[in-house]
C-alpha positions in Angstrom: -139.3 81.0 -114.6 -141.6 78.9 -116.0 -139.3 77.6 -119.0 -137.0 76.5 -116.2 -139.8 74.5 -114.5 -141.0 72.7 -117.8 -137.6 71.4 -118.0 -136.5 70.8 -114.9 -139.6 68.5 -115.4 -138.7 66.9 -118.2 -134.9 66.2 -117.6 -136.8 64.2 -114.5 -139.1 62.2 -116.8 -136.1 61.2 -119.3 -133.6 60.6 -116.9 -133.3 57.1 -118.2 -132.7 58.4 -121.8 -129.3 60.4 -121.4 -129.6 61.6 -125.3 -132.7 63.1 -124.9 -132.1 64.7 -121.8 -129.3 66.5 -123.2 -130.7 67.4 -126.2 -133.6 69.4 -124.4 -131.2 71.1 -122.2 -129.1 72.2 -124.9 -132.1 73.1 -127.2 -133.5 74.9 -124.3 -130.6 76.8 -122.4 -127.5 76.8 -124.6 -128.8 76.9 -128.3 -130.9 79.2 -127.4 -128.5 81.7 -125.6 -130.2 81.8 -122.6 -128.5 84.2 -120.3 -131.0 83.7 -117.0 -128.6 82.5 -114.6 -131.1 81.2 -112.4 -132.7 78.6 -115.0 -129.0 77.0 -115.3 -129.2 77.2 -111.2 -132.2 75.1 -111.6 -131.6 72.6 -114.0 -127.7 72.1 -113.6 -128.0 69.6 -110.9 -130.4 67.7 -113.0 -128.7 67.2 -115.9 -125.0 67.2 -114.4 -126.3 63.5 -112.5 -127.7 62.5 -116.1 -124.4 63.2 -117.7 -121.7 61.4 -115.3 -123.8 58.4 -115.4 -123.8 58.1 -119.2 -120.2 59.0 -119.3 -120.8 62.2 -121.7 -118.2 63.8 -120.7 -118.0 66.0 -123.7 -121.4 67.4 -123.5 -120.0 68.6 -119.4 -117.0 70.2 -121.2 -119.8 72.1 -123.5 -121.8 73.0 -120.4 -118.6 74.1 -118.6 -117.6 76.5 -122.1 -121.1 78.0 -122.0 -121.2 79.1 -118.4 -117.6 80.5 -119.0 -119.3 82.9 -121.8 -121.6 84.6 -119.2 -120.3 88.6 -118.8 -119.9 87.7 -115.2 -119.2 83.8 -114.8 -121.2 81.8 -112.4 -118.8 80.8 -110.2 -120.8 78.6 -107.9 -122.0 77.0 -110.8 -119.0 75.7 -112.2 -117.7 74.3 -108.7 -120.6 72.5 -108.7 -119.8 70.3 -111.7 -116.5 70.1 -110.3 -118.4 68.9 -106.9 -120.6 66.6 -108.7 -117.8 65.0 -110.6 -115.4 64.4 -107.6 -118.7 62.9 -105.4 -118.9 60.2 -108.8 -115.2 59.6 -108.1 -114.0 60.9 -111.7 -111.2 62.7 -110.2 -109.1 63.0 -113.1 -112.3 64.9 -115.1 -113.0 66.8 -111.6 -109.4 68.0 -111.5 -109.4 69.2 -115.0 -112.2 71.2 -114.4 -111.0 72.6 -111.5 -107.6 74.0 -112.7 -109.2 75.2 -115.9 -111.5 77.5 -113.1 -108.5 78.4 -111.0 -106.0 79.3 -113.8 -108.9 81.8 -115.4 -110.0 83.2 -111.9 -107.2 83.0 -109.6 -108.8 85.5 -107.3 -112.1 83.7 -107.1 -111.2 80.5 -104.9 -113.8 78.2 -104.2 -114.8 77.3 -100.1 -112.5 74.8 -98.0 -115.3 72.1 -98.3 -114.6 71.6 -101.5 -111.0 71.6 -101.4 -111.8 68.5 -98.9 -113.6 67.1 -101.3 -110.8 66.9 -103.6 -108.2 66.0 -101.6 -110.4 63.2 -100.0 -111.1 61.9 -103.9 -107.7 62.3 -105.0 -106.2 60.3 -101.8 -108.8 57.8 -102.4 -107.9 57.5 -105.9 -104.0 57.3 -105.3 -103.2 60.7 -107.4 -101.0 62.1 -104.9 -99.5 64.7 -107.7 -103.3 66.2 -107.7 -103.2 66.7 -103.7 -99.6 68.2 -103.7 -101.1 70.8 -106.3 -104.1 71.1 -104.3 -102.1 71.9 -101.0 -100.1 74.3 -102.5 -103.6 76.1 -104.1 -105.0 76.6 -100.9 -101.9 78.4 -99.6 -101.6 80.5 -102.6 -105.3 81.4 -102.5 -105.5 81.8 -98.9 -108.3 80.1 -97.7 -108.2 78.9 -94.2 -107.6 75.9 -93.9 -109.8 73.4 -91.3 -108.3 70.6 -88.8 -110.7 68.2 -91.0 -108.6 69.5 -94.5 -104.9 68.7 -92.5 -106.3 65.5 -91.2 -106.8 64.3 -94.8 -103.4 65.4 -95.8 -101.5 63.9 -92.7 -103.3 60.5 -93.6 -102.5 60.5 -96.9 -98.6 61.3 -96.1 -99.1 58.5 -93.7 -100.5 56.1 -96.6 -97.9 56.6 -98.8 -95.1 56.5 -96.6 -94.2 59.7 -95.8 -94.2 59.7 -92.2 -91.9 62.3 -91.6 -93.6 64.8 -93.9 -97.0 63.7 -92.1 -95.1 64.8 -88.4 -93.9 67.7 -89.7 -97.7 69.0 -91.3 -98.8 67.8 -87.7 -96.3 70.2 -86.1 -97.4 73.1 -87.9 -101.2 72.9 -87.8 -101.2 75.6 -85.0 -99.3 78.0 -87.1 -101.7 77.2 -89.7 -104.8 78.3 -87.3 -105.7 74.7 -86.6 -106.0 72.7 -83.2 -105.0 69.1 -83.5 -108.1 67.0 -82.5 -108.5 63.5 -81.6 -108.4 62.2 -85.1 -105.2 64.0 -85.8 -103.2 61.8 -83.2 -105.4 59.1 -83.9 -104.1 59.2 -87.9 -100.7 60.1 -87.0 -100.5 57.1 -83.9 -102.1 54.7 -86.6 -99.0 55.6 -89.2 -96.5 55.1 -86.7 -98.2 51.8 -86.0 -98.5 50.9 -89.7 -94.8 50.8 -90.1 -93.6 49.5 -87.1 -92.6 52.5 -85.0 -95.2 51.8 -82.2 -92.4 52.7 -79.6 -91.8 55.9 -81.3 -95.2 57.0 -82.1 -95.8 56.6 -77.8 -94.5 60.1 -77.6 -97.7 61.5 -78.8 -99.6 60.4 -75.9 -97.3 62.9 -73.5 -97.8 65.1 -76.3 -101.6 65.2 -76.1 -101.3 65.7 -72.3 -99.3 68.2 -72.7 -102.0 69.9 -74.8 -104.2 69.6 -72.1 -106.1 66.3 -73.3 -106.6 62.8 -72.5 -105.8 60.5 -75.1 -109.0 58.5 -76.2 -109.8 54.7 -75.8 -109.4 54.3 -79.8 -105.8 55.3 -79.7 -105.0 53.3 -77.1 -106.3 50.3 -78.7 -103.9 51.1 -81.8 -100.9 51.3 -79.9 -102.1 47.8 -78.0 -102.9 46.4 -81.3 -99.4 47.1 -82.7 -97.3 46.0 -79.8 -99.6 42.9 -80.0 -98.5 42.0 -83.9 -95.2 43.0 -82.8 -95.0 40.5 -80.0 -94.0 42.8 -77.4 -96.8 41.7 -75.1 -95.0 43.3 -72.1 -95.3 46.8 -73.7 -99.3 46.1 -74.5 -99.6 45.0 -70.7 -98.2 48.5 -69.5 -100.2 50.2 -72.1 -103.3 48.8 -70.7 -102.2 49.7 -67.1 -101.5 53.3 -68.4 -105.1 53.8 -69.9 -106.5 52.6 -66.5 -104.2 55.5 -64.6 -105.6 57.7 -67.5 -109.1 56.4 -66.1 -110.1 54.7 -69.1 -111.6 51.3 -68.7 -110.3 48.7 -71.5 -113.4 47.4 -73.0 -114.3 44.7 -75.3 -112.8 46.3 -78.2 -109.6 46.5 -76.4 -109.3 42.9 -75.8 -110.7 42.1 -79.0 -107.6 43.9 -80.4 -105.2 42.3 -78.4 -106.6 38.8 -79.1 -107.0 39.5 -83.0 -103.7 40.7 -83.4 -102.3 37.7 -81.3 -104.2 35.3 -83.6 -102.8 36.8 -86.7 -99.4 36.7 -85.7 -99.9 32.6 -84.5 -99.7 33.2 -80.5 -103.0 31.1 -79.9 -101.7 30.4 -76.3 -101.1 34.3 -75.5 -104.8 34.9 -76.8 -106.6 31.8 -75.0 -105.2 32.9 -72.2 -106.6 36.3 -72.5 -109.8 35.0 -73.7 -110.2 32.4 -70.7 -109.7 35.6 -68.1 -112.3 37.2 -69.8 -114.5 34.3 -69.3 -113.8 34.6 -65.4 -117.7 36.5 -64.8 -116.1 39.7 -63.9 -113.9 38.4 -61.3 -110.8 40.0 -62.9 -113.1 42.9 -63.7 -112.4 42.5 -67.3 -115.4 42.6 -70.1 -116.9 39.9 -71.1 -116.0 38.3 -74.3 -119.1 38.7 -77.0 -119.5 37.2 -80.4 -116.6 39.0 -82.1 -114.2 37.8 -79.3 -115.4 34.4 -80.2 -115.1 34.5 -83.8 -111.6 35.6 -83.5 -110.4 33.0 -81.5 -112.3 30.4 -83.8 -110.4 31.9 -86.9 -107.4 31.5 -84.9 -107.8 28.1 -83.9 -108.7 27.2 -87.5 -105.6 28.9 -89.0 -103.4 27.6 -87.0 -105.0 24.0 -87.5 -106.2 23.5 -83.8 -109.6 21.9 -85.0 -110.0 19.9 -81.8 -110.0 23.4 -79.6 -111.7 24.7 -82.7 -114.8 22.1 -82.2 -114.6 22.9 -78.3 -115.2 26.6 -78.8 -118.2 25.8 -81.6 -119.9 23.5 -79.0 -119.7 26.1 -76.4 -120.8 29.1 -78.7 -123.8 26.7 -79.6 -124.6 26.2 -75.9 -124.5 29.9 -75.2 -126.5 30.8 -78.2 -124.0 33.1 -79.8 -123.2 30.5 -83.0 -126.3 31.2 -85.2 -124.7 33.9 -87.6 -123.7 33.2 -91.1 -120.4 34.9 -90.2 -119.7 32.2 -87.5 -120.5 29.3 -90.0 -118.5 30.8 -92.5 -115.3 31.0 -90.4 -115.6 27.4 -89.5 -116.4 26.3 -93.0 -113.4 28.0 -93.7 -111.2 26.5 -91.0 -112.2 23.0 -92.0 -111.6 23.6 -95.5 -108.3 25.2 -95.0 -107.1 22.1 -92.8 -108.6 19.3 -95.7 -111.9 18.3 -93.6 -114.4 18.3 -97.0 -117.0 16.0 -95.3 -117.1 17.7 -91.9 -117.4 21.0 -94.0 -120.6 19.5 -96.3 -121.8 18.7 -93.2 -121.9 21.9 -91.8 -123.1 23.2 -94.7 -126.4 20.7 -94.2 -126.4 22.0 -90.5 -126.7 25.6 -91.5 -129.8 25.0 -93.2 -131.3 23.1 -90.1 -130.4 25.6 -87.9 -131.8 28.6 -89.7 -128.5 30.1 -90.7 -129.2 30.0 -94.7 -125.8 29.6 -96.5 -124.7 32.6 -98.5 -123.1 32.2 -101.7 -119.8 32.8 -100.0 -120.7 29.5 -97.4 -120.9 27.8 -100.9 -117.7 29.5 -102.5 -115.7 28.5 -99.5 -116.1 24.6 -100.4 -116.0 25.0 -103.8 -112.9 27.4 -103.8 -111.2 24.6 -101.4 -112.3 21.3 -103.4 -110.9 23.1 -106.7 -107.2 23.7 -105.1 -107.2 19.8 -104.5 -108.4 19.2 -107.8 -111.5 17.4 -106.6 -113.4 19.2 -109.6 -116.2 16.5 -110.2 -117.2 17.4 -106.3 -116.7 20.9 -106.9 -119.3 20.8 -109.6 -121.8 18.3 -107.2 -121.9 21.6 -104.5 -122.6 24.2 -107.2 -125.6 22.1 -108.4 -126.2 21.6 -105.0 -126.6 25.2 -104.5 -128.5 26.3 -107.3 -131.0 23.6 -106.0 -131.3 25.7 -102.8 -131.9 28.8 -104.2 -128.7 30.1 -104.5 -127.2 31.5 -107.6 -124.1 31.0 -108.6 -121.9 34.4 -108.8 -118.5 35.6 -110.2 -116.8 33.9 -107.3 -118.0 30.9 -108.0 -117.4 30.4 -111.4 -114.0 32.0 -111.0 -112.9 29.5 -108.1 -113.5 26.6 -110.8 -112.4 28.3 -113.5 -108.8 29.1 -111.7 -109.0 25.3 -110.3 -109.0 23.9 -114.1 -106.9 26.6 -115.6 -104.0 25.6 -113.1 -104.2 21.8 -114.1 -104.0 23.0 -117.9 -107.7 21.8 -118.5 -108.7 23.9 -121.5 -111.4 22.3 -122.3 -113.4 22.0 -118.9 -112.2 25.9 -118.8 -114.1 26.7 -121.6 -117.1 24.9 -120.6 -117.4 27.0 -117.0 -116.9 30.4 -119.5 -119.4 29.3 -121.8 -121.8 28.2 -118.7 -121.0 31.6 -116.6 -122.0 34.0 -119.6 -125.0 31.9 -120.3 -126.3 32.0 -117.2 -126.1 35.9 -117.2 -123.3 36.2 -115.2 -120.7 38.1 -116.8 -116.5 37.6 -116.6 -115.1 40.5 -114.5 -111.4 41.5 -114.6 -110.6 39.2 -111.6 -112.1 36.2 -114.1 -110.6 37.5 -117.0 -107.0 38.3 -115.2 -107.4 34.6 -114.3 -107.2 33.4 -117.9 -104.8 35.7 -118.6 -102.2 34.4 -116.5 -103.3 30.9 -117.2 -102.2 32.0 -121.3 -99.3 33.7 -120.2 -97.9 31.0 -117.9 -98.6 28.1 -120.8 -96.6 30.8 -123.2 -99.7 31.6 -125.1 -98.9 35.4 -125.8 -101.3 35.5 -129.1 -104.3 34.4 -127.1 -103.4 36.2 -124.3 -103.5 39.3 -126.4 -106.6 38.9 -127.9 -108.4 38.1 -124.4 -106.4 41.8 -123.3 -108.5 43.1 -126.5 -111.2 41.9 -125.3 -111.5 42.8 -122.1 -110.5 46.5 -123.0 -113.2 46.2 -125.7 -116.1 45.0 -123.1 -115.5 47.6 -120.6 -114.1 45.8 -118.1 -110.5 47.2 -118.6 -107.3 46.1 -117.9 -106.6 46.9 -114.2 -102.9 46.8 -112.2 -103.0 42.9 -112.0 -103.7 42.8 -115.7 -100.5 44.5 -116.2 -98.6 42.7 -113.7 -99.6 39.3 -115.1 -98.3 40.5 -118.5 -94.8 41.9 -116.7 -94.6 38.7 -114.7 -95.0 36.9 -117.8 -92.3 38.9 -119.6 -89.7 38.8 -117.3 -89.8 34.6 -116.9 -89.4 34.6 -120.6 -86.5 36.4 -120.6 -88.0 40.1 -121.4 -86.7 41.7 -118.9 -86.3 45.1 -121.0 -89.7 45.1 -122.5 -91.3 44.8 -119.0 -89.1 47.7 -117.8 -90.4 49.5 -120.6 -94.0 48.7 -120.1 -93.6 49.6 -116.0 -92.1 53.3 -117.1 -95.0 53.8 -119.7 -97.9 52.9 -117.6 -97.0 56.3 -115.3 -98.0 58.0 -118.3 -100.5 55.6 -120.0 -101.6 53.2 -117.4 -102.5 49.8 -119.0 -102.1 51.0 -122.2 -98.4 50.7 -122.3 -98.9 47.2 -123.0 -99.3 48.0 -126.2 -95.7 48.2 -126.2 -96.2 44.5 -126.5 -96.8 45.3 -130.2 -100.4 44.7 -130.3 -101.6 47.3 -132.1 -105.4 46.9 -131.7 -104.6 48.1 -127.8 -104.7 51.8 -128.0 -104.9 54.6 -125.6 -107.2 53.4 -122.8 -110.4 55.7 -123.1 -109.5 58.7 -120.6 -112.4 58.6 -118.5 -111.4 55.3 -117.0 -109.3 54.8 -114.3 -105.8 55.2 -115.2 -104.1 51.9 -113.5 -101.0 52.7 -112.5 -97.5 50.8 -111.0 -97.9 49.3 -107.7 -95.6 47.5 -105.5 -96.3 43.9 -107.1 -95.6 45.7 -110.3 -91.9 47.1 -109.1 -91.2 43.7 -107.0 -91.6 41.9 -110.0 -88.9 43.7 -112.4 -87.1 44.0 -109.5 -86.7 40.1 -109.4 -86.2 39.8 -112.9 -83.2 42.3 -113.2 -81.8 40.6 -109.9 -82.6 37.0 -111.2 -80.7 38.2 -114.6 -77.6 39.4 -112.3 -78.2 43.0 -113.0 -78.5 44.4 -109.2 -77.2 48.0 -110.4 -80.6 48.3 -112.7 -82.7 46.5 -109.9 -80.9 49.0 -107.6 -82.0 52.1 -110.0 -85.9 50.7 -109.9 -85.9 50.3 -106.5 -85.1 54.4 -106.2 -87.5 55.2 -108.7 -90.1 53.5 -106.6 -89.3 55.4 -103.5 -89.9 58.4 -105.7 -92.7 57.9 -106.8 -93.8 57.4 -103.2 -94.2 53.3 -103.1 -92.9 52.0 -99.4 -90.6 49.3 -99.5 -92.1 46.1 -98.1 -90.5 43.1 -96.9 -91.2 41.3 -99.9 -89.0 43.4 -102.1 -85.9 43.6 -99.8 -86.0 39.7 -99.3 -85.5 39.8 -103.3 -82.3 41.7 -102.8 -81.0 39.9 -99.6 -81.7 36.3 -101.8 -79.6 37.5 -104.3 -76.9 39.4 -102.9 -76.4 36.1 -100.4 -76.6 33.8 -103.2 -73.7 36.0 -105.1 -71.9 35.8 -101.7 -72.1 39.7 -101.0 -72.9 38.8 -97.6 -71.8 42.6 -96.0 -73.9 44.1 -98.7 -76.9 41.9 -97.6 -76.1 43.3 -94.2 -76.5 47.0 -95.5 -79.7 46.5 -97.2 -80.7 44.6 -94.2 -80.2 47.8 -92.4 -81.8 49.9 -94.5 -85.1 47.3 -94.4 -85.2 48.3 -90.7 -84.6 51.7 -90.8 -87.8 52.0 -93.2 -89.8 50.3 -90.4 -90.2 46.8 -92.3 -90.2 43.9 -90.2 -88.1 41.1 -90.6 -90.1 37.9 -92.1 -88.8 34.3 -92.2 -87.8 35.0 -95.8 -85.5 37.6 -94.5 -83.8 35.2 -92.1 -83.7 32.1 -94.3 -81.8 34.2 -97.1 -79.4 35.5 -94.4 -78.8 32.3 -92.8 -78.1 30.9 -96.3 -76.0 33.6 -97.0 -73.9 33.1 -93.6 -73.7 29.1 -94.3 -71.9 30.0 -98.0 -69.3 31.4 -95.7 -69.4 28.6 -93.3 -70.2 31.2 -90.7 -72.0 28.3 -88.4 -71.8 30.8 -85.2 -73.9 33.5 -86.4 -76.3 31.2 -88.4 -77.1 29.6 -84.8 -77.2 33.5 -83.5 -79.5 34.4 -86.0 -82.0 31.5 -85.5 -81.8 32.3 -81.9 -82.7 36.1 -82.9 -86.0 34.8 -84.9 -87.0 32.7 -82.3 -87.3 35.4 -79.4 -88.6 37.4 -82.2 -91.5 35.3 -82.3 -90.7 33.8 -86.0 -90.7 29.9 -85.9 -87.7 28.7 -88.4 -89.3 26.3 -91.2 -87.8 23.2 -92.7 -85.7 25.2 -95.3 -84.5 26.8 -92.2 -83.2 23.8 -90.7 -81.9 22.3 -94.0 -80.1 25.3 -94.3 -78.3 25.0 -91.3 -77.9 20.9 -91.6 -76.4 21.6 -94.9 -73.5 23.8 -93.2 -73.1 21.5 -90.3 -73.2 18.5 -92.6 -70.3 19.4 -95.1 -68.1 19.8 -92.0 -69.3 16.2 -90.6 -70.4 17.9 -87.3 -72.9 14.8 -86.3 -73.2 15.6 -82.8 -74.7 19.1 -84.1 -77.1 17.5 -86.5 -78.4 15.2 -84.3 -79.4 18.2 -82.0 -81.0 20.2 -84.9 -83.5 16.5 -85.8 -84.1 16.6 -82.4 -85.2 20.3 -82.1 -87.0 20.0 -85.1 -89.2 17.0 -83.9 -89.8 18.6 -80.5 -91.2 22.2 -82.5 -93.0 19.9 -84.5 -91.5 21.1 -88.0 -91.4 18.0 -90.0 -88.3 17.0 -91.4 -88.5 16.7 -95.6 -86.7 13.9 -97.4 -84.0 16.5 -98.3 -83.3 17.1 -94.6 -82.9 12.9 -93.9 -80.8 12.6 -96.8 -78.5 15.3 -95.2 -78.6 13.4 -91.9 -78.1 9.7 -93.1 -75.2 10.9 -95.2 -72.9 12.7 -92.3 -73.8 9.8 -89.8 -72.6 7.0 -92.3 -69.4 9.3 -93.8 -68.4 9.1 -89.9 -68.7 6.0 -89.2 -71.8 6.4 -86.6 -74.3 4.0 -88.1 -76.4 3.4 -85.5 -77.9 7.0 -85.7 -78.1 6.9 -89.0 -80.2 4.1 -88.7 -82.2 6.0 -86.1 -82.6 8.8 -88.7 -83.3 6.3 -91.3 -86.3 4.4 -88.9 -87.6 8.2 -88.1 -87.5 9.0 -91.8 -89.7 5.7 -92.7 -92.3 6.9 -90.0 -92.7 10.3 -91.0 -92.5 9.4 -94.9 -93.2 5.9 -95.1 -91.5 3.2 -97.1 -90.3 5.4 -99.6 -88.0 4.2 -102.3 -85.5 7.1 -102.1 -85.1 6.4 -98.1 -84.2 2.8 -99.0 -81.9 3.3 -101.7 -80.3 6.4 -99.7 -79.4 4.3 -96.9 -78.6 1.5 -98.5 -75.8 3.0 -100.9 -74.1 4.7 -97.9 -73.9 1.6 -95.7 -72.7 -0.2 -98.7 -70.4 2.6 -99.1 -69.2 2.5 -95.6 -68.5 -1.3 -95.9 -72.0 -2.7 -93.9 -72.4 -5.7 -96.0 -74.8 -7.2 -94.2 -76.7 -4.2 -93.1 -77.2 -3.3 -96.7 -77.9 -6.8 -97.9 -80.5 -7.2 -95.5 -82.0 -3.5 -96.5 -81.5 -4.3 -100.3 -83.9 -7.8 -99.4 -86.9 -5.3 -97.6 -86.5 -3.1 -100.8 -87.1 -6.6 -103.1 -90.2 -7.2 -100.8 -91.7 -4.1 -101.7 -91.2 -4.3 -105.1 -89.0 -0.9 -105.2 -87.6 0.4 -108.8 -83.9 -0.7 -108.3 -82.3 2.0 -110.8 -81.2 4.1 -108.0 -80.0 1.0 -106.0 -76.0 0.6 -106.1 -76.6 -3.2 -105.9 -73.9 -4.3 -108.2 -71.3 -3.1 -105.7 -73.2 -5.5 -103.2 -72.8 -8.4 -105.4 -68.9 -7.5 -105.6 -68.4 -7.1 -102.1 -70.1 -10.3 -101.7 -67.9 -12.1 -104.0 -65.4 -10.6 -102.8 -65.7 -11.9 -99.3 -66.8 -15.8 -100.9 -69.7 -15.2 -99.8 -71.4 -16.3 -102.9 -74.2 -18.5 -101.0 -75.7 -15.0 -100.4 -74.9 -13.5 -103.9 -76.8 -16.5 -105.4 -80.0 -16.1 -103.0 -80.4 -12.5 -104.0 -80.0 -13.3 -107.8 -83.1 -15.8 -107.0 -85.0 -13.4 -105.2 -84.2 -10.9 -107.9 -85.4 -12.8 -111.0 -88.6 -14.1 -108.5 -89.6 -10.4 -108.4 -89.5 -10.2 -112.2 -86.6 -7.5 -111.6 -84.8 -5.6 -114.5 -80.5 -5.7 -113.9 -77.8 -5.8 -115.5 -76.9 -9.4 -117.1 -73.6 -9.2 -116.2 -74.5 -10.1 -112.6 -75.0 -13.6 -113.7 -71.3 -14.2 -114.1 -69.9 -14.2 -110.6 -72.8 -16.4 -109.2 -72.5 -18.9 -112.6 -68.8 -18.9 -111.7 -69.8 -19.6 -108.2 -72.2 -22.6 -109.3 -69.9 -23.7 -111.6 -67.2 -24.8 -109.0 -69.7 -26.2 -107.0 -70.7 -28.7 -110.0 -74.8 -27.6 -109.9 -74.9 -28.1 -113.4 -78.7 -27.6 -113.4 -78.2 -24.0 -112.2 -75.5 -22.9 -114.0 -77.5 -24.2 -117.1 -80.7 -22.4 -116.1 -79.0 -19.3 -115.1 -76.8 -19.0 -118.4 -80.2 -19.1 -120.4 -81.3 -16.2 -118.5 -78.7 -14.0 -119.0 -78.7 -14.4 -122.8 -82.3 -13.8 -122.8 -81.7 -11.1 -120.4 -78.5 -9.6 -122.7 -80.7 -10.3 -125.5 -83.5 -7.8 -124.4 -81.0 -5.0 -123.5 -79.6 -5.1 -126.7 -83.2 -4.8 -128.3 -84.0 -2.2 -125.9 -80.7 -0.3 -126.6 -81.2 -0.5 -130.3 -84.9 1.0 -131.6 -84.5 2.5 -135.1 -87.1 5.4 -135.6 -87.0 7.4 -138.9 -83.1 6.0 -138.7 -82.1 7.5 -135.5 -80.9 5.4 -132.4 -83.0 6.2 -129.2 -82.0 4.9 -125.6 -85.1 3.9 -124.1 -83.5 2.0 -121.1 -82.3 3.4 -117.8 -78.8 3.3 -117.1 -77.8 0.9 -114.4 -76.9 2.4 -111.1 -73.4 1.6 -111.1 -72.5 3.3 -114.5 -74.4 1.5 -117.2 -74.5 -2.2 -118.1 -71.4 -4.2 -118.1 -72.3 -6.9 -120.1 -70.7 -6.1 -123.5 -67.4 -4.5 -121.5 -66.8 -7.7 -119.2 -66.4 -9.7 -122.2 -62.9 -8.0 -123.1 -61.6 -7.2 -119.4 -58.2 -8.4 -119.0 -59.4 -9.9 -115.6 -60.0 -13.6 -116.5 -63.1 -13.0 -117.5 -62.5 -14.4 -121.0 -64.0 -17.5 -119.7 -67.5 -15.8 -120.4 -66.9 -15.9 -123.9 -66.4 -19.2 -124.2 -69.0 -20.2 -121.6 -71.3 -18.3 -123.7 -69.8 -20.0 -127.0 -70.3 -23.2 -125.4 -74.0 -22.4 -124.7 -74.7 -20.8 -128.6 -73.6 -24.9 -129.4 -75.9 -26.5 -127.4 -74.9 -26.5 -124.0 -77.7 -28.1 -121.6 -78.9 -30.5 -124.5 -76.4 -33.3 -123.8 -73.0 -31.1 -124.6 -72.5 -30.3 -120.9 -72.2 -34.2 -120.2 -69.9 -35.0 -122.6 -67.8 -32.4 -121.8 -67.6 -32.6 -117.8 -64.1 -32.6 -117.3 -63.2 -30.0 -119.9 -65.9 -27.8 -118.5 -64.2 -27.7 -115.3 -60.9 -27.6 -116.2 -61.8 -24.2 -117.7 -63.4 -23.0 -114.5 -60.8 -24.2 -112.8 -58.6 -22.4 -114.9 -60.6 -19.0 -114.0 -60.0 -19.2 -110.0 
């Protein structure tokens, strides 16, 4: 007893020196072959935590084996080791010890309390196979289940997407001697709501009443939030009334739940209505909004860009004295930054300090992250300096924001400076920071450097997590190494991040078994499925999908959208709708991308009516079409030259606050012009200019379409506007304009345009001079003929020089092709259409035309011009 007491004191004294503590314990009790179980009982709770903190698991194994040597092995001590390991989240070690004990002593099971701990830890660490083994072992050992145990198992099944299995286990709870409690119903209700099956889950409310209990307010709030999120506000309202019938008064949490769900789904008008009703000072019998309610509304307004409403709310909160917390300020800061209001955000930071709400690191990081995402790195660095000046140390998130910004822009030198500054400041990069660098290196194709970084991460103990693996897998898919990516995913289930050793980097061996093994997740499978689909290997992608389901990974809308996109892109519309049915069966809600994929597929087969049907459906479900949706429909309509419907869609876009992009206007203008509706085309052009400004692409598009439609005067006016704005003319079919003007003998306009182009210093095909010189020659404008001919020769020489640049014996073409298919200067001299006069003119100029020769040859020159007419 005395020895155990002294050893206990020594262990406590040396708890920070695990090697010495173990040596003392080992010599005293193990090497000394102590068989006094009391000594172990007293000292084991002291030595085990020391060994766990030091990751000395081999020593724990030694201790485990020593306890087995007792004539009557102390099961309670063996199980206490398992308990300590599980509490420290070392689930693999705990499970290994537990299996060893159960194998050797199958008739001596632990209490249900230890089973509960192990089940909870395994679920937390995402080890479903361990949970399954434990459940079977409880049944075999005939340990009596507790309601808590079954609640844990039901929760785990719901989390892994096995809702049917969860319901089946719930239904047999009474048969196992356990009465379902409010938590049982609440867990299952949350599971139904999570997978969009709230209506089906509502039967739980009736079941509770049949079992003699009343649903509590938490369960009601769960269903209300789900219905609000789905946009089923009528059902949510009915449920609130049902609560009242059950004698439950909706509390502020009920309304906050509704407001939160509505704000997250972008339904601010409905959320505002409820918020206003709550502010009616009890007139409607509703609870008053609290600080959480106000923060939810503030966040909702900011997310939707409704800054005026947000400012009004902030002022009201200040007036009522509920805008003093850092949380409220940070929500407002984030809203301003999201909407690009950086100066206002800076002012809010100053205001926080004045109001006594001292900004924390997160406050500064919001602004720093926003500035970095907008490439305002100098301003971001000034904010970092400010936070240091005010006594707030930059943290990992601060440096990571800067690092991510520099890496995204390819600024390697600056990124390295940040990394060095971070380390020298005692802020060590974590896995998240390293993943930023890893992603940047893979994106730039610097695979060798990426592998060295992974080696350093592994050596430093940060470890490669699932995100790291996903970055590598994505990089392999993008670089065409899809088979290698698929191989790594399969190996991850066995070796975790050590599967990256398959890249060929031999220095990454198996990850230390004591670390948490990272397993493939939904993003991992989404990445390889997308890579296989993009490569046209749909059958293999389907197999990966089935494998994912077998691994208890529940697919989300993103995975289904990958299949829908690729099927619709290949015209397999019927297959796409089969996938859609499976998606709905699995409880995945259709997203904007889902609808866009399907509408695109229908458009490829010219099913216009069905496209509009899907657009109506998505509006009814509260999913607003975006500009891409409208462009898909516009493209199909415009292809059929259905200009009235195209005009209707443009009006609808503008009314719904959806800004058409350049492509939208391109489709509209082309369609109107090709159906001869030039006034609507002009209207569309003017709207486009009002939205996007005076863009060269808009002017060239409108000019070319007007010219193609024979609207010569309108095209000429637009071309002059383009010249006044000094646009690059390479995309304007201006030669066509000159040809049309000459064809209609409107040569005066041609001459004016040519002079304007020369005054602006425009670059164009020298052949453009010919019809104008021809026209001036017939009029007898000798000086102008001489001047333009000289300019033509000078420009042709420049074109010749630019088109023939020799480097290392190779000819490079540096000039832009002219908009009408290239320069006609060389070919015009050989055309069989009377242009041979150009050769004669050229020769005469080269002989001295303009230096007295023109006067001497007056009649001959005009005779030659007359011949060409």
